[in-house]
C-alpha positions as CSV (number, residue, x, y, z in Angstrom):
1,M,56.0,23.3,-12.5
2,A,59.3,24.4,-11.0
3,K,59.6,27.7,-9.1
4,T,62.1,29.1,-11.5
5,D,59.8,28.5,-14.5
6,E,57.0,30.3,-12.6
7,N,59.0,33.4,-11.9
8,K,60.9,33.8,-15.2
9,N,59.0,37.0,-16.1
10,Y,59.5,38.6,-12.6
11,K,61.8,41.6,-12.9
12,V,62.3,44.6,-10.6
13,I,62.6,47.7,-12.7
14,A,62.9,50.5,-10.2
15,E,63.1,50.6,-6.4
16,N,62.8,53.5,-4.0
17,R,65.3,52.6,-1.3
18,R,65.2,56.1,0.2
19,A,61.5,55.7,1.1
20,R,62.1,53.3,3.9
21,F,64.7,55.7,5.4
22,D,62.6,58.9,5.0
23,Y,59.2,57.4,5.9
24,A,57.7,55.0,8.4
25,I,55.8,52.6,6.1
26,E,52.7,51.4,7.9
27,D,51.0,49.4,5.1
28,D,51.8,48.5,1.5
29,L,49.6,47.7,-1.5
30,E,50.1,46.3,-5.0
31,V,48.5,48.4,-7.7
32,G,48.4,48.2,-11.5
33,I,49.8,51.1,-13.7
34,V,48.4,52.4,-17.0
35,L,51.2,52.6,-19.5
36,E,51.5,53.3,-23.2
37,G,53.1,50.8,-25.6
38,S,56.4,52.7,-25.8
39,E,56.6,52.9,-22.0
40,V,56.3,49.2,-21.6
41,K,59.0,48.5,-24.2
42,S,61.2,51.1,-22.6
43,L,60.7,49.4,-19.2
44,R,61.7,46.0,-20.6
45,V,64.9,47.4,-22.1
46,N,65.9,50.5,-20.1
47,S,65.2,51.6,-16.5
48,A,62.9,53.9,-14.7
49,N,63.2,56.2,-11.7
50,I,60.6,56.4,-8.9
51,A,62.8,58.0,-6.3
52,E,61.4,61.6,-6.6
53,S,57.8,60.5,-7.3
54,Y,54.7,60.2,-5.2
55,A,51.1,59.1,-5.5
56,A,48.0,61.2,-4.9
57,V,44.3,60.6,-4.9
58,E,42.6,63.2,-7.1
59,D,39.0,63.3,-8.3
60,G,38.4,59.7,-7.2
61,E,41.5,58.3,-9.0
62,L,45.0,57.4,-7.9
63,W,47.8,59.0,-9.8
64,L,51.6,58.6,-9.9
65,V,53.2,62.0,-10.2
66,N,56.8,62.7,-11.4
67,G,57.7,59.1,-12.2
68,Y,60.4,58.9,-14.9
69,I,60.4,56.3,-17.7
70,A,63.2,56.7,-20.2
71,P,62.2,57.3,-23.8
72,Y,62.2,54.3,-26.1
73,E,64.6,55.0,-29.1
74,Q,62.7,53.0,-31.7
75,A,59.4,54.8,-31.0
76,K,60.4,58.3,-32.1
77,T,57.0,59.1,-33.8
78,F,54.7,57.5,-31.2
79,G,56.9,58.0,-28.1
80,H,55.8,59.0,-24.7
81,E,56.4,61.9,-22.3
82,E,59.0,60.9,-19.7
83,R,57.5,62.5,-16.6
84,R,53.8,62.4,-17.4
85,R,51.2,61.6,-14.7
86,R,50.3,57.9,-14.8
87,K,47.1,56.4,-13.5
88,L,47.4,53.7,-10.9
89,L,44.7,51.0,-10.7
90,C,43.2,49.7,-7.4
91,S,39.8,48.8,-6.1
92,K,37.3,51.4,-4.9
93,K,37.6,50.1,-1.3
94,E,41.4,50.5,-1.4
95,L,41.0,54.0,-3.0
96,A,38.6,55.1,-0.3
97,R,41.1,53.9,2.4
98,L,44.0,55.7,0.7
99,W,42.0,58.9,0.5
100,N,41.0,58.6,4.1
101,D,44.6,58.1,5.2
102,T,46.0,61.0,3.2
103,Q,43.3,63.6,3.8
104,R,42.3,62.8,7.4
105,K,45.4,61.3,8.9
106,G,48.0,63.4,7.0
107,M,49.9,60.4,5.6
108,T,51.7,60.1,2.3
109,I,51.5,57.5,-0.5
110,V,55.0,56.6,-1.5
111,P,55.9,54.3,-4.5
112,L,58.3,51.6,-3.2
113,V,58.9,49.2,-6.2
114,L,58.1,49.1,-9.9
115,Y,58.3,45.6,-11.3
116,F,56.9,43.1,-13.8
117,N,55.1,40.3,-11.9
118,H,55.4,36.6,-12.8
119,R,52.8,37.0,-15.6
120,G,54.8,39.8,-17.2
121,I,52.4,42.6,-16.2
122,A,53.8,45.9,-14.9
123,K,52.8,46.5,-11.2
124,M,53.8,48.9,-8.5
125,K,54.0,48.5,-4.8
126,I,53.0,51.6,-2.9
127,G,53.3,52.3,0.8
128,I,51.1,54.3,3.1
129,A,53.7,56.2,5.1
130,K,54.2,58.9,7.7
131,G,57.3,61.1,7.5
132,K,60.1,60.4,10.0
133,K,61.8,63.0,12.2
134,V,65.6,63.4,12.3
135,H,65.8,61.6,15.7
136,D,63.8,58.6,14.3
137,K,66.3,58.3,11.4
138,R,69.2,58.4,13.8
139,A,67.6,55.7,16.0
140,D,67.0,53.5,12.9
141,T,70.7,53.9,11.8
142,A,71.9,53.1,15.3
143,K,69.7,50.0,15.4
144,K,71.0,48.8,11.9
145,D,74.6,49.3,13.1
146,W,74.0,47.4,16.2
147,N,72.4,44.5,14.3
148,R,75.3,44.4,11.9
149,Q,77.8,44.4,14.8
150,K,75.8,41.7,16.6
151,Q,75.9,39.5,13.5
152,R,79.7,39.9,13.2
153,L,80.1,38.9,16.8
154,L,77.9,35.9,16.5
155,K,79.8,34.8,13.3
156,Q,83.2,35.2,15.1
157,Q,81.9,33.1,18.1
158,G,81.1,30.3,15.8
């Protein structure tokens, strides 16, 4: 089977680009997400926003808080609430590690990407992150600028 046939269902729905700027991502993890039917249909047609959202471990479960999924127009009667809390699915071992990192080490769980995998199932990539200080952000920006300039110089040299 060709690679294009295998990944025909893969589709990125929402990406949190700001997360890599605001946080130092130490580890990432792929988790499932519990959705209603109208939410899945909406994700296939419309878009979602995970930029202002975060994940939290509460009562032994992992939750996505403040994630936005646009309403699905054809599901007026059985629609969904746009900013409801959605349960994220992971193993007990991963959940214990996430709880340990957030409660004891003071880290944050940040959603990075919401996507349909190659099987057409909605998944989310979350990152275990630590907040960056202003000087860290400046250093990252300077490093990116230097790399861009270096690439231009190398391209000009031939």
